N, C-alpha and C positions, 0 to 999 in steps of 0.2 A: 955439633952435634946440632940436629934439625929442628925445629919448634914443633909444637904438636897444631895438629890443623885441625882438629873435631873440637867442636862449642862447648859447652861444659852444656849446655839447653839440652844438647843432644844427649848428653850423657843423664841426662837428670831422668830425660824421656823416657828413658829406653830403661833404667831403673824402676819409674814409677810402670811402665807398660807389664815391666816381668813381673814386679809383684800381683800389680792388677791381676794376671792372668794365671800368675801361682794361686792367689785365694779364692779366682771360682773353678782353676780345677781342685781345688781343693774343695769346694762347694758341692761341685757336681759328685769326686767322689763321697761325700758325707750321705748324700741327700740319696742317691743309686750305688753305690759300692758295700759291699759289705758292714758297714758301721749302722746301713739306714734296718737293717733289721732289728736294734734297738729303738729308733725312732717310735712314737705313739702317736694318735690321732684326735690331742685335744675334742675333736667336735664328737668324736662315740667317745670318749669320756664322762660327758655332760649329756647324760640322755634324757630330755625336760619332756 
């Protein structure tokens, strides 16, 4: 069997990048996708 040549740091970096991209995609979907219809503007709620 050949030893693994990938660094553990590379695996951690890929995992962090995947999580970051997933959260960014979810945020964009929530802000601009179908769930955005339920969002309200807090500045419109407080007319002074």
